[in-house]
LODO-711494 format. One line per 10 residues: number of its first residue (from 0); their letters; for each residue x, y, z of N, C-alpha, C, CB. Coordinates in nm, 4 decimals. Atoms other than C-alpha are relative to their C-alpha. Last residue first. Glycine has a CB too. Layout:
BEGIN
NUM) a) X/Y/Z/X/Y/Z/X/Y/Z/X/Y/Z; ... .
This chain:
BEGIN
159) kavkalaaky) 0.0128/0.0994/0.1059/-0.0472/2.6626/-5.1657/-0.1738/-0.0886/-0.0487/0.1132/-0.1121/0.0601; 0.0512/-0.0283/0.1821/-0.1284/2.9948/-5.0400/0.0333/-0.1278/-0.0451/0.0959/0.1341/-0.1117; 0.1219/0.0135/0.0410/-0.0721/2.8433/-4.7159/-0.0817/0.0105/-0.0344/-0.0303/-0.0084/0.0091; -0.0472/0.1957/-0.0570/0.3527/2.8020/-4.6788/-0.1852/-0.0506/-0.0092/0.0996/-0.0248/0.2623; 0.0011/0.0824/0.1549/0.3445/3.1694/-4.9327/0.0076/-0.1778/0.1162/0.2117/0.0553/-0.1557; 0.1458/-0.0016/0.1145/0.1338/3.3056/-4.6039/0.0622/-0.0974/-0.1291/-0.0503/0.2047/-0.0775; 0.1034/0.1002/-0.1191/0.4378/3.2277/-4.3347/-0.1801/-0.0049/-0.1178/-0.0335/0.1418/0.2336; -0.0805/0.1710/-0.0090/0.7111/3.3621/-4.5964/-0.1047/-0.0647/0.0874/0.1861/-0.0156/0.0926; -0.0036/0.0307/0.0922/0.5543/3.6781/-4.6553/-0.0060/-0.1387/-0.0431/0.0720/0.0535/-0.0250; 0.1270/-0.0267/0.0745/0.4285/3.8086/-4.3474/0.0141/-0.1067/-0.1153/-0.0154/0.1644/-0.0569 .
149) eealtpkfge) 0.0511/0.1553/-0.1721/0.7871/3.6861/-4.1546/-0.0931/-0.0014/-0.0813/-0.0537/0.0301/0.2254; -0.0085/0.1011/0.0420/0.8963/3.9328/-4.4807/-0.0183/-0.0875/0.0513/0.0663/-0.0121/-0.0364; 0.0744/0.0279/0.1172/0.6619/4.2345/-4.3935/0.0714/-0.1767/-0.0641/0.0294/0.1562/-0.1203; 0.1250/0.0119/0.0056/0.7359/4.1884/-4.0744/-0.0654/-0.0590/-0.1296/-0.0427/0.1173/0.0285; 0.0552/0.1508/0.1199/1.1099/4.2144/-4.0850/-0.1647/0.0166/-0.0241/0.0250/-0.2020/0.0950; -0.0717/-0.0597/0.1044/1.1814/4.5659/-3.9298/-0.0567/-0.1032/-0.0973/0.1680/0.0147/0.0167; -0.1159/0.0216/0.0089/0.9796/4.4912/-3.5689/0.0359/0.0142/-0.1762/0.0235/-0.1370/0.0761; -0.0100/-0.0235/0.1340/0.6440/4.5336/-3.4282/0.1969/-0.0511/-0.0290/-0.0569/0.1931/-0.0306; -0.0648/-0.1134/0.0158/0.4369/4.3598/-3.1846/0.0425/0.0043/-0.1184/0.0915/0.0212/0.0815; 0.0409/-0.1870/-0.1439/0.2945/4.0404/-3.1219/0.1451/0.0699/-0.0314/-0.0089/-0.0457/0.2734 .
139) wkrierhkkd) -0.1441/-0.1168/-0.0900/0.3277/3.8030/-3.3872/-0.0412/0.0839/0.0810/0.0930/0.1106/-0.0913; 0.0352/-0.1169/-0.0784/0.1352/3.4492/-3.4370/0.1285/0.0448/0.0044/-0.0720/-0.0175/0.1388; -0.1330/-0.0673/-0.0261/0.1577/3.1207/-3.6740/-0.0659/0.1650/0.0804/0.1047/0.0215/-0.1825; -0.0949/0.0878/0.0204/-0.0528/2.7946/-3.7492/0.1203/0.1230/0.0551/0.0025/-0.0716/-0.1711; -0.0892/-0.0973/-0.0578/-0.4063/2.9206/-3.5551/0.1402/-0.1007/-0.0817/-0.0128/0.0199/0.2089; -0.1542/-0.0046/-0.1887/-0.6367/2.6983/-3.7034/0.0599/0.1128/-0.0693/0.1812/-0.1866/0.0448; 0.0048/-0.1474/-0.1689/-0.8680/2.8277/-3.9637/-0.0063/-0.0452/0.1388/-0.1629/0.1104/0.0142; 0.1272/0.0299/-0.0602/-0.9670/2.5104/-4.2119/-0.0270/0.0820/0.1723/0.0011/-0.1796/0.0065; 0.1610/0.0268/0.0965/-0.7789/2.6453/-4.4689/-0.1360/-0.0042/0.0603/-0.0061/-0.1459/-0.0700; 0.0162/0.1387/0.1266/-0.4641/2.7201/-4.2351/-0.1822/0.0389/-0.0765/-0.0012/-0.2269/0.1203 .
129) fviahplgtv) 0.1473/0.1900/0.0077/-0.5169/3.0369/-4.0184/0.0016/0.0012/-0.1334/-0.2322/0.0060/0.0670; 0.0488/0.0673/0.1505/-0.1959/3.3553/-3.9869/-0.1690/-0.1903/0.0550/0.2521/-0.0991/-0.1030; 0.0041/0.1524/0.0143/-0.2396/3.5432/-3.6708/-0.0225/-0.0654/-0.1333/-0.1029/-0.0499/0.0823; 0.0336/-0.0022/0.1773/-0.1137/3.9501/-3.6743/0.0298/-0.1757/0.0942/0.1452/0.1087/-0.1857; -0.0158/0.1561/-0.0730/-0.0796/4.1051/-3.2781/-0.0708/-0.0266/-0.1889/-0.1359/-0.0615/0.2105; 0.0585/0.0776/0.1608/-0.0250/4.4861/-3.3492/0.0851/-0.1282/0.0487/0.0630/0.0882/-0.1998; 0.0384/-0.0613/0.1554/-0.0813/4.5533/-3.0527/0.1362/0.0440/-0.0743/-0.1088/0.1510/0.0104; -0.0916/-0.0417/0.0812/-0.0550/4.2781/-2.7222/-0.0464/0.1137/-0.1227/0.0533/-0.1252/-0.0518; -0.0934/-0.0515/-0.1677/-0.2386/4.0748/-2.5303/0.0980/0.1349/-0.0129/0.1357/-0.1465/0.0582; -0.0644/-0.1036/-0.0003/-0.4482/3.8973/-2.7917/0.0114/0.0686/0.1103/-0.0361/0.0631/-0.0784 .
119) glsqavdggd) -0.1155/-0.0429/-0.0821/-0.5855/3.5863/-2.6750/0.1042/0.1289/-0.0508/0.0837/-0.1294/0.0135; -0.1523/0.1141/0.1107/-0.8490/3.4889/-2.9797/0.0826/0.0177/0.1078/0.1021/0.0745/-0.1919; 0.1281/0.1898/0.0499/-1.2138/3.5447/-2.7926/0.1667/-0.0603/-0.0156/-0.1624/-0.0150/-0.2493; 0.0318/0.0690/-0.1636/-1.0310/3.9330/-2.6617/0.0213/-0.2459/-0.0138/-0.2695/0.0760/0.0463; -0.2133/0.0168/-0.1027/-0.8858/3.9875/-2.9436/-0.0751/-0.0216/0.1040/0.1590/0.1762/0.0362; -0.0133/0.1277/0.0817/-1.3114/3.9124/-3.1291/0.2226/0.0199/0.0841/-0.0597/0.0293/-0.2590; 0.0685/0.0924/-0.0314/-1.4405/4.0837/-2.8285/0.1054/-0.0749/-0.0703/-0.1474/-0.0032/-0.0309; -0.0313/0.0227/-0.1658/-1.1877/4.4439/-2.9034/-0.0832/-0.1514/0.0401/-0.0782/0.1564/0.1110; -0.0256/0.1529/0.0110/-1.2815/4.4081/-3.2899/0.0849/-0.0612/0.1577/0.1132/-0.0248/-0.1579; 0.0399/0.0306/-0.1281/-1.4864/4.7323/-3.3013/0.0162/-0.1617/-0.0060/-0.1533/0.0594/0.0357 .
109) ylakvtlghe) 0.0037/-0.1158/-0.1410/-1.3538/4.7985/-3.6226/-0.0862/-0.0917/0.0943/-0.0945/0.1842/-0.0310; 0.0656/-0.0071/-0.1169/-1.2538/4.5977/-3.9949/0.0733/0.0886/0.1748/-0.0238/-0.1605/0.0088; -0.0392/-0.0481/-0.1582/-1.0026/4.7649/-4.2184/-0.1445/-0.0902/0.1000/-0.0108/0.2321/0.0160; 0.1133/-0.0221/-0.0374/-0.9993/4.5414/-4.5712/0.0338/0.0359/0.1021/-0.0879/-0.0816/-0.0058; 0.0912/0.1019/-0.0086/-0.6306/4.5946/-4.7131/-0.1355/-0.0329/0.0838/0.0695/-0.0777/0.0226; 0.1021/0.0385/0.0964/-0.4977/4.8934/-4.8669/-0.0848/-0.0905/0.0299/0.0453/-0.0382/-0.1057; 0.0493/0.1377/-0.0309/-0.3288/5.0640/-4.5918/-0.1122/-0.0712/-0.0733/-0.0389/0.0016/0.1267; 0.0099/0.0844/0.1180/-0.1550/5.3442/-4.7202/0.0054/-0.1541/0.0198/0.1073/0.0379/-0.0893; -0.1630/0.1098/0.0649/-0.0242/5.4853/-4.4026/0.0016/-0.0812/-0.0124/0.1145/-0.0296/0.0460; -0.1704/-0.1369/-0.0165/-0.2409/5.8420/-4.4011/0.0833/-0.1118/-0.0235/0.0597/0.1068/0.1998 .
99) kavtkvdead) -0.0722/-0.0799/0.1061/-0.5267/5.6419/-4.5562/0.1340/0.0876/0.0504/-0.1091/0.1021/-0.0620; -0.0761/0.1381/0.1297/-0.5235/5.3401/-4.2741/-0.0051/0.1185/-0.1191/-0.1395/-0.1991/-0.0577; -0.1300/0.0928/-0.0616/-0.5268/5.6294/-3.9695/0.0182/-0.1116/-0.1479/-0.0562/-0.1109/0.1896; -0.1304/-0.0880/0.0565/-0.7675/5.8216/-4.1402/0.0770/-0.0682/0.0483/0.0302/0.1489/0.0331; 0.0167/-0.0191/0.1833/-1.0483/5.5234/-4.2133/0.1365/0.1475/0.0208/-0.2431/0.0749/-0.0858; -0.1184/0.1012/0.0499/-0.9465/5.3623/-3.8345/0.0074/0.1031/-0.1796/-0.0725/-0.2349/-0.0068; -0.1131/0.0319/-0.0521/-1.0759/5.7188/-3.6565/0.1032/-0.0602/-0.0976/-0.0280/-0.0813/0.1030; -0.0748/-0.1133/0.0296/-1.3962/5.7208/-3.8636/0.1368/-0.0137/-0.0096/-0.0228/0.0913/0.0847; 0.0072/0.0644/0.0616/-1.5009/5.3684/-3.7475/0.0834/0.1240/-0.1294/-0.1424/-0.0683/0.0088; 0.0432/-0.1609/0.1000/-1.5161/5.4962/-3.4391/0.0354/-0.0779/-0.1090/0.1039/0.1817/0.0158 .
89) ndmfigviev) 0.1675/-0.0061/0.0030/-1.5327/5.1757/-3.1737/-0.0468/0.0887/-0.1439/-0.0663/0.0952/0.1611; 0.0897/-0.1308/0.0142/-1.1225/5.1511/-3.2533/-0.1292/-0.0377/0.0362/-0.0057/0.0649/-0.1458; 0.0027/0.0368/-0.1716/-0.9539/4.7526/-3.1268/-0.1556/0.1271/-0.0046/0.2088/0.0661/0.1354; -0.0814/-0.1554/-0.1341/-0.8813/4.7782/-3.4914/-0.1034/-0.0525/0.1120/-0.0403/0.2505/-0.0532; 0.1306/-0.0373/-0.1286/-0.9133/4.4523/-3.7372/0.0206/0.0595/0.0813/-0.0583/-0.0882/0.0787; -0.0436/-0.0242/-0.1106/-0.6843/4.4154/-4.0701/-0.1226/0.0273/0.1537/0.0869/0.1172/-0.0446; 0.0234/-0.1212/-0.0544/-0.7413/4.2008/-4.2982/0.0626/0.0839/0.1790/-0.1470/-0.0207/-0.0103; -0.0745/-0.1434/-0.0610/-0.6312/3.9682/-4.5227/-0.0901/0.0893/0.0433/0.0867/0.0840/-0.1027; 0.0376/-0.1111/-0.0852/-0.7946/3.6517/-4.6881/0.0556/0.0756/0.1550/-0.1143/-0.0393/0.0173; 0.0692/-0.0087/-0.1562/-0.5532/3.4256/-4.8798/-0.1216/0.1573/0.0238/0.1685/0.0212/0.1332 .
79) kdgyaeaaet) 0.0130/0.1665/-0.0614/-0.4987/3.3235/-5.2199/-0.0178/-0.0137/0.0979/0.0924/-0.0883/-0.0019; 0.0826/0.1002/0.1003/-0.5446/3.6716/-5.4246/-0.0215/-0.1620/0.0466/0.0866/-0.0043/-0.1478; 0.1157/0.0138/-0.0123/-0.4095/3.8644/-5.1263/-0.1242/-0.0129/-0.0819/-0.0062/0.0633/0.0526; 0.0479/0.1523/-0.0720/-0.0845/3.7026/-5.1323/-0.1548/-0.0067/0.0350/0.0849/-0.0277/0.1574; -0.0590/0.1097/0.0327/0.1918/3.9310/-5.2348/-0.0702/-0.1189/-0.0376/0.0701/-0.0243/0.0873; -0.0726/-0.0481/0.1866/-0.0070/4.3135/-5.2831/0.0703/-0.1496/-0.0817/0.1887/0.1502/0.0212; 0.1880/0.0281/0.0541/-0.1859/4.1370/-4.9199/0.0691/0.0697/-0.1547/-0.1913/0.1377/0.1178; 0.0386/0.1716/-0.0430/0.1780/4.0959/-4.7792/-0.1426/0.0107/-0.0933/-0.0354/-0.0467/0.2198; -0.1395/0.0606/0.0773/0.3051/4.4497/-4.8511/-0.0502/-0.1512/-0.0397/0.1605/-0.0077/0.1184; 0.0485/-0.1027/0.1628/-0.0307/4.6189/-4.7400/0.1137/-0.1089/-0.1017/0.0754/0.2539/0.0000 .
69) lapmsmqcyp) 0.1765/0.0296/0.0305/0.0256/4.4725/-4.3799/0.0109/-0.0473/-0.1904/-0.1307/0.2066/0.0351; -0.0295/0.1576/-0.0136/0.4049/4.5204/-4.3899/-0.1643/-0.0888/-0.0589/0.0443/-0.0387/0.2059; -0.0737/0.0177/0.1011/0.3173/4.8655/-4.4852/0.0656/-0.1039/0.0189/0.0695/0.0930/-0.0297; 0.0379/-0.0470/0.0955/0.0935/4.8933/-4.1705/0.0090/-0.0341/-0.1013/0.0202/0.0725/-0.0045; -0.0006/0.1578/0.0131/0.3534/4.7334/-3.8886/-0.1359/0.0235/-0.1707/-0.0850/-0.1132/0.2096; -0.1015/0.0546/0.1170/0.4501/5.1220/-3.8735/-0.0272/-0.2167/0.0112/0.2237/0.0743/0.0644; -0.0181/-0.0531/0.1798/0.0901/5.2275/-3.8005/0.1352/-0.0533/-0.0172/-0.0018/0.1987/-0.0455; 0.1114/0.0287/0.0238/0.0629/4.9436/-3.5068/0.0289/0.0926/-0.1621/-0.1189/0.0428/0.1294; -0.0706/0.1297/0.0676/0.4088/4.9966/-3.3544/-0.1094/-0.0182/-0.1360/0.0037/-0.1629/0.1252; -0.1414/-0.0419/0.0983/0.2546/5.4122/-3.3154/0.0444/-0.1456/-0.1054/0.1654/0.0410/0.1320 .
59) cwsgmfvifv) -0.1620/0.1048/-0.0547/-0.0600/5.2418/-3.1709/0.1101/0.0471/-0.1105/-0.0199/-0.2245/-0.0209; -0.0777/-0.1041/-0.0458/-0.3679/5.5333/-3.1846/0.1341/-0.1196/-0.0170/-0.0499/0.0804/0.1708; -0.0395/-0.1057/0.1006/-0.5646/5.3411/-3.4833/0.1401/0.0600/0.1002/-0.1500/0.1326/-0.0388; 0.1423/-0.0995/-0.0549/-0.5677/5.0182/-3.2783/0.0422/0.1342/-0.0535/-0.0297/0.0148/0.1958; -0.0366/-0.0575/-0.0105/-0.4599/4.6904/-3.4037/-0.0593/0.1455/0.0143/0.0570/-0.0394/-0.0527; 0.1400/-0.1090/-0.0405/-0.5336/4.3071/-3.4724/0.0804/0.1562/0.0277/-0.1036/-0.0642/0.1866; -0.0810/-0.0525/-0.0337/-0.3770/4.1681/-3.8185/-0.0533/0.0914/0.1143/0.0578/0.0449/-0.1021; 0.0581/-0.0968/-0.0445/-0.5709/3.9008/-3.9353/0.1734/0.0487/0.0837/-0.1613/-0.0445/0.0944; -0.0755/-0.0381/-0.0164/-0.4826/3.6297/-4.1919/-0.0721/0.1105/0.0237/0.0872/-0.0207/-0.0681; 0.0137/-0.1973/-0.0363/-0.7337/3.4384/-4.3403/0.1906/0.0154/0.0840/-0.2041/0.0567/0.1955 .
49) pkgkydtsnw) -0.1050/-0.0271/-0.0623/-0.6419/3.0719/-4.5707/-0.0355/0.1342/0.0846/0.1143/0.0075/-0.0981; -0.0962/-0.0907/0.0668/-0.9784/3.0047/-4.7586/0.0942/0.0314/0.1466/-0.0861/0.1534/-0.0850; -0.0597/0.0874/0.1274/-1.1562/2.6358/-4.7398/0.1136/0.1593/-0.0190/-0.1554/-0.0581/-0.1753; -0.0274/0.1275/-0.0081/-1.4292/2.8503/-4.5684/0.0646/-0.0666/-0.0855/-0.0860/-0.0532/0.0135; -0.1245/0.0406/0.0584/-1.4003/3.2349/-4.6142/0.1103/-0.1353/0.0290/0.0639/0.1087/0.0232; 0.0124/-0.0597/0.0685/-1.7774/3.3545/-4.5941/0.1864/-0.0350/-0.0199/-0.0869/0.1288/0.0342; 0.0619/0.1196/0.0763/-1.7356/3.1986/-4.2285/-0.0171/0.0478/-0.1532/-0.1538/-0.0463/0.0686; -0.1157/0.0305/0.0197/-1.4981/3.5108/-4.1216/-0.0659/-0.1702/-0.0720/0.1081/0.0187/0.1540; 0.0174/0.1813/-0.0361/-1.8135/3.6709/-4.2252/0.0887/-0.0213/0.0079/-0.0540/-0.1110/-0.0797; -0.0502/0.1021/-0.0023/-1.7399/4.0836/-4.2566/0.0204/-0.1052/0.0782/0.0627/0.0216/-0.0224 .
39) vteegvvplq) -0.0238/0.0803/-0.0955/-2.0358/4.2942/-4.2331/0.0942/-0.0800/-0.0413/-0.1012/-0.0605/0.0435; -0.0395/0.1411/0.0365/-2.1152/4.5587/-4.5001/-0.0016/-0.0632/0.1232/0.1381/-0.0179/-0.0716; 0.1047/0.0274/-0.0764/-2.2628/4.8814/-4.5410/0.0252/-0.1217/0.0518/-0.1190/0.0073/-0.0629; 0.1066/0.0953/0.1121/-1.8705/5.0007/-4.6422/-0.1203/0.0140/0.0909/0.0458/-0.1967/-0.0374; 0.0217/-0.0529/0.1252/-1.5937/5.2654/-4.5202/-0.1414/-0.0317/-0.0948/0.1165/-0.0439/-0.0675; -0.0307/-0.1368/-0.0579/-1.4766/5.0846/-4.2421/-0.0111/0.0128/-0.0705/0.0839/0.0619/0.0600; -0.1591/-0.0625/0.0631/-1.5874/4.6906/-4.2473/-0.0526/0.1611/-0.0204/0.0672/-0.0899/-0.1933; 0.0480/-0.1289/0.1310/-1.8436/4.6162/-3.9820/0.1380/-0.0235/-0.0524/-0.0447/0.2060/0.0510; -0.0255/-0.1197/-0.0574/-1.7284/4.2701/-3.7510/-0.0121/0.1121/-0.1378/0.1547/-0.0090/0.0821; 0.1152/-0.0504/0.0167/-1.8715/3.8965/-3.7405/0.0244/0.1755/0.0065/-0.0975/-0.0683/0.1120 .
29) veglempapi) -0.0635/-0.1687/-0.0856/-1.6118/3.6485/-3.6408/-0.0350/0.0583/-0.1140/0.1963/0.0395/0.0541; 0.0712/-0.0856/0.0560/-1.7028/3.2868/-3.6360/0.0595/0.0994/0.0496/-0.1297/-0.0064/0.0124; 0.1067/-0.0290/0.0326/-1.4191/3.0359/-3.5767/-0.1067/0.0771/-0.0391/-0.0110/-0.0212/0.0326; 0.0516/-0.1508/-0.0246/-1.0756/3.1303/-3.5512/-0.1597/0.0017/0.0301/0.0307/0.0986/-0.1422; 0.0971/-0.0532/0.0752/-0.9381/2.8806/-3.4074/-0.0831/0.1137/-0.0304/-0.0507/-0.0504/0.0122; 0.0734/-0.0814/0.0007/-0.6444/2.9042/-3.1496/-0.1108/-0.0407/-0.1501/0.0895/0.1320/0.0110; -0.0358/-0.1481/0.0811/-0.3665/2.6037/-3.1674/-0.1535/0.0284/0.0305/0.0636/0.0025/-0.2011; -0.0011/-0.0402/0.1324/-0.3553/2.4049/-2.8536/-0.0080/0.0658/-0.0662/-0.0303/-0.0192/-0.0418; 0.1423/-0.0187/0.0434/-0.2088/2.4702/-2.5913/-0.0245/-0.0568/-0.1512/-0.0368/0.1607/0.0074; -0.0037/-0.0549/0.1854/0.1119/2.1944/-2.5385/-0.1429/0.1119/0.0255/-0.0496/-0.1832/-0.1674 .
19) skicaalgla) 0.0903/0.0365/0.1039/0.0928/2.1187/-2.1083/0.0002/0.1108/-0.1285/-0.1458/-0.0128/0.0686; 0.0750/-0.0827/0.0780/0.3827/2.1598/-1.9203/-0.0446/-0.0572/-0.0897/0.0507/0.0970/-0.0424; 0.0325/-0.0160/0.1253/0.4660/1.9280/-1.7475/-0.0185/0.0374/-0.0360/-0.0325/-0.0178/-0.0464; -0.1970/-0.0895/0.0708/0.6379/1.9759/-1.3666/-0.0493/0.0240/-0.1832/0.2242/-0.1928/0.0055; 0.0837/-0.1671/-0.0102/0.2170/1.9239/-1.2249/0.1425/0.0646/-0.0847/-0.0384/0.0928/0.2218; 0.1089/-0.0337/0.0333/0.2524/1.5329/-1.3591/-0.0193/0.1994/-0.0135/-0.0876/-0.0839/0.1110; -0.0309/0.0419/0.1611/0.5548/1.4602/-1.2225/-0.0899/0.0767/-0.0904/-0.0279/-0.1658/-0.0344; -0.0577/-0.1507/-0.0055/0.4133/1.5974/-0.8870/0.0957/-0.0351/-0.0823/0.0521/0.0739/0.1435; 0.0111/-0.1639/-0.0149/0.1060/1.4043/-0.9367/0.1155/0.0819/-0.0404/-0.0231/0.0416/0.1459; 0.0520/-0.0009/0.1898/0.3448/1.0696/-1.0896/-0.0952/0.1569/0.0376/-0.1517/-0.2010/-0.0812 .
9) llatvvikkm) -0.1556/-0.0115/0.1668/0.5763/1.0732/-0.7931/-0.1053/0.0217/-0.1403/0.1336/-0.2348/-0.0457; -0.0778/-0.1173/0.0151/0.2160/1.0777/-0.5296/0.1106/0.0485/-0.1295/0.0686/-0.0085/0.1150; 0.1024/-0.1138/0.0306/0.0648/0.8176/-0.6778/0.0511/0.1471/0.0028/-0.1138/-0.0075/0.1028; -0.0124/0.0159/0.1130/0.4174/0.6177/-0.6598/-0.1368/0.0736/-0.0399/0.0288/-0.1418/-0.0353; -0.1223/-0.0474/0.1016/0.4664/0.6926/-0.3159/-0.0102/0.0060/-0.1525/0.1136/-0.0910/0.0177; 0.0932/-0.0491/-0.0543/0.0122/0.5454/-0.2281/0.2034/0.1452/-0.0358/-0.1067/-0.0955/0.1872; 0.1050/-0.1012/0.0984/0.1011/0.2879/-0.4363/0.0216/0.1214/0.0600/-0.1762/-0.0325/-0.0015; -0.0674/-0.0315/0.0791/0.4445/0.1848/-0.2234/-0.1097/0.0543/-0.1230/0.0951/-0.1102/-0.0200; -0.1331/-0.0799/-0.0007/0.3060/0.2274/0.0892/0.0223/0.0480/-0.1777/0.1465/-0.1186/0.0696; 0.1283/-0.1708/-0.0087/-0.0376/0.0312/0.0319/0.1198/0.0630/-0.0182/-0.1163/0.0704/0.1811 .
């Protein structure tokens, strides 16, 4: 009996030390208004197509610095991957102004706070690539000068 108790305690201690690997996020159904249009973007309209999302805020300087990388990725893979910018802003005019100012050419969505929270976004900018089954395969948080190359390399893999 003593051996069983000791073995059980050791097993519990070992299990507590092992890090669990989180399952990849899934996009699920996302419906958000599109800046400058009277339409709502729905992720389920893109079943069978990879989706690339970058979460941003119009007030965020690092988000603004990442907009050219997002535009460059869209120019390279926008025909094979659905690419959108989701802004935390509740005001479409703020988003429209900053998108124009920074040459953002992708579809801009707004009021994305709840979506960001559901996908575990903790900082901005935050980018996520989802495969054709809308499972997360890569993500980035923050800005760095190599984002355009990194975005395009990841999109090249899912665009096949």
